N, C-alpha and C positions, 0 to 999 in steps of 0.2 A: 079704340085708339081713336083721335078725329085728325086727321091729317088732312092741314092747308098749305099752298103752295102759290102762291098769289105776290111773284117780285113785282116790286116798282117799274125796272125798266121794261119791262114788256111791251107798253106804249113805243118807247122808243126803239126798243131792236124791232119792232113791227113796222115802225116808218122807217130804219135801216133799209128792212129788205125789200118793201115797197121802189125805195130808192131806185136803188140797185138791182133786182127783178128783171128791169128795160136791158140793162147791158149784158145779159147771159142769155145762151142758145138751150142751156140744161142748168136744170137742179137735181143734184146729188143730193138724196137725201138720209140719213144713219137714223135704223133702227135698231134697236138689241135685240136680237135673234129669242129671246128667252121672252119678250112682253111687246111683240112686235105692232098690239093692239096700242096698250099703256104708255109706249115710247113714241107715239105718233100724235103730234099735234094737228088737230084740224085745219088750225088755222092756215097751215101752210098748200094744204090743198085748196086753197080759196086764194091767197096770193100767187099760187103758182099756173092756175088753170089753165095757162096758153101757153105753157113753158112742156118740152120735152120734160119726160121725169126718169129718175133710176132710182129707185130704192134699194140700199143696200143693207142687207138683212148682216148687221155685223155682230161678232162675238160667239157668233154659228158651231164653234168650237164647242160652247159652252151649252148648245141648243140641243133637242132632239133633232135628229137628223129626218125621221120622216113628216114630223111637226111644220119643219122649216122648210122643205120640200111641198106641204099642203099652204103654205103663208106665201111661198112664192107663187102658186100657182092663182091664190087668192087674187093677190097684187095682178096679176096678170091679166086676170080675166078682167078687172076695173081698166086696163088701158095703160099700166106702168112696167117697166121695163124692171128686172132685178136682178141682183146678184148677193149670192151668200159669202161670206167674205168673215176672215178675220183679217183685222188692220193692222196686224203686227207680221204679217206675211211679208218676205222678202220683195216677194214678184207682183204684189198688190198695185203695183204703178201700172206697169205694164197689162196687168188683166182689167183695171178699171180702163186705161187708155184706150185698149183694143174694142171694149163693151161700149165704150162714150162716141167712138167714129162709127160703131156698128148702128146704133142710136141715130147720131146725127149722118149718115150715109145720104140721105135723098140733097138736103144740104151740100153736102162735099161734092158730090156726082154735079150738081147744076153751076156752084161756083165753077168746077173745076171745065164746065162746057163752056163757061164765059170767059176762061184764060189762064183764070186762076191755077196756075202752080203749087202755092199751098193753100191751103184753106184753114185759117185760125178758130179753132172750136172755145169757147171760154164758157166755166161752168162756176156755182157757187153750193156750196156742201153744207146743209142745215141739218142742225139737230139738236134734241134737248141734252141737259149736261148726261156725262158720265156713257156714253155712246159713241164714246170715239175720233170724235171728231178731230179734236186735237192730235191723234195719234195718226190717223189717215193723212191729217196734211202736212205732217211732219215727213209720212212717207213718202207722199206725193211729190215736197218737194226737192228729197234728197235723193229723188232719179236724175234730178235737173244739176243739184248745187252738188261742191266740192262737203265730204264727210256729213252730210246728211244738211248740207245749209241751205235755206230756200235761196232759190235764184229770183229776187225781185224785181221787174218790169217795168216799175216804176209807175208814176200818177198817168190814168187817163182820163181823157173828160167824160165828166158826170159820175166822176167818183165823189162821193163824202169821206172829207179828211179824216185820213186812219186808215181806209181800206189801205190793200195792197194785193197784185195780181202776182201770182205767183207763177211761174214758166215750171211747166210739170213734163215738158214733150215741144217740141218745135213750133207744131201745130195743136196746142191743148194749154191754157189758161185757166187758173183759180183763182177765182176770187175767194181772198179767206176776211171775211169779215169780223170784226171784233165784239163776241157773243152773240149770243143764239136766242131763236123764240120760244120761252118755256113755256109748255101748255099752262093752262086755267083749268082742271079736273073739276067736274062737278059728280062722278063716281066713287064713291069710299076705296073701294076694289084696286081702283087706278093707280092709286096713292100709295098703298100698301103694297102694290105690284113695284110700283116705282120706288120703295123704302127699298125691298127685298135686293133690289139689283143693285144698290146704293147710288140710285141718282138724287136722292134725297140723306142730305150729309145726317149721317147717323146720330151728331152730337144733338141737334133739334128733338128727337126721337129717347124714348124709353126702349133700349136693346130689350129687355126680358120681354115685355109687350108685344115688342115686332117678333121676335124669337116666334114665342107663342102662337102668333098670329101664323106665320110660316108653317109651324109644326103642325095647325089645324089644316092648314093647305094640305103638306105633304102627307097627312092622314089620310085624306083623299083622295087624291089624285096618285101618289107615289109614295107609299107607305115603306116600300121594300127599300127604298132607297136607304130611309131614315134607321132602319133595322140596322141592314147592313152593315154600312158607313160605323155606327156606334154599338154594335154588339149587341142588340137588345133584345130579351126575348120574344116572340111572337105575338103573343099576348099583350107586348105592350101596347097594342094599336087600341086597345081597349081603355087606355089612360087618359085624362087629360091633357089638356098639353103642358099646365105647368108642373106635373108630376114626370111628363116627360122629357123636361128637361131639366128636373132635377136628378132624374135618369142619367144622364149625358154629363153631368157636371160628375157622377159619380164614375161613370164610365172612365173619365177620363181625369177624376182624381184632381178635382179644381174644388180645394179647400178653403176655409176661411178658419180662423180660431175658434175652436170649439170644434172641430170638427161638421161646421156649417158648411154647407153647398154654397159654392160662389157663383152662383144663376147669372151675373152681369157677364162673368167672363165664360161659360156656358153660350150666354146667346151671343155674345157676341164672335167664337170659336165656331157657331153653327153656320152663320150668314155669313161670314168668311172664306168658309169652307164649302156654302151653295157657290158663293163671287167665281171662287177660284176652279170651279167644276170637280172639287174632292168627293160630291155627293153624287157625283154619273152626268150626263146630260142630261139637264132638266129644264123644258120650257113648261111656262107657266099659264100659256092662254093659248087655243088654236080657233083658225079663223070660222 
């Protein structure tokens, strides 16, 4: 399967980031904890090289806990601060605010020595589609607004039209940018993993072929999860992926007219159950 992903608005979103990065103190980058390498856009490292960085490993509740810690140690070794989380957590706003203040403690102390009673921190959240950026922003804005309604502090100098600042706390503002910087990937496996997790819309891909690629990965890395979930015999690991997909269809009684197995439905269920964590906590890549 040849997966390509070259959005036409990449240049526009890159320019928007370049314009707004000087306005913030810290860049908060969301990654999918199941694919921390494939969901990381190297362009952001270039654009934000002179800024404080916080890497959030989101959806960590769906990922292997030990591997997530390995990824955290890896990014710490590169000089980034990290936090493993689930953007739907009710207390995530407080957790994140505290972490950001710790990272910016030097600036806060310096400003307080100059007589500033309140030191305001500005942050920008970036990330590719489906890593939970919108969910996180809604959670962060909800702590200040009523019933989850964002509290917008209005336009500020230098902010491109269409941007808005959200007041997360009295001393923490978040720059919400309309759009993200999507990655242009050269490695085919990166495209496959993004597709496995749903970062690329299923409507532009063949579900059965994608599911067979995922089964191939599972057979090499985590066959037990596959066998246990669909109650397949142990010798099923010796079958080719398309036959295993057929076996999943049989196990779930996904039949068309004439007792033909509905492979499309079996594929969709397999991918959905991986994405929702029903196959277990699975991470697709290690640091």
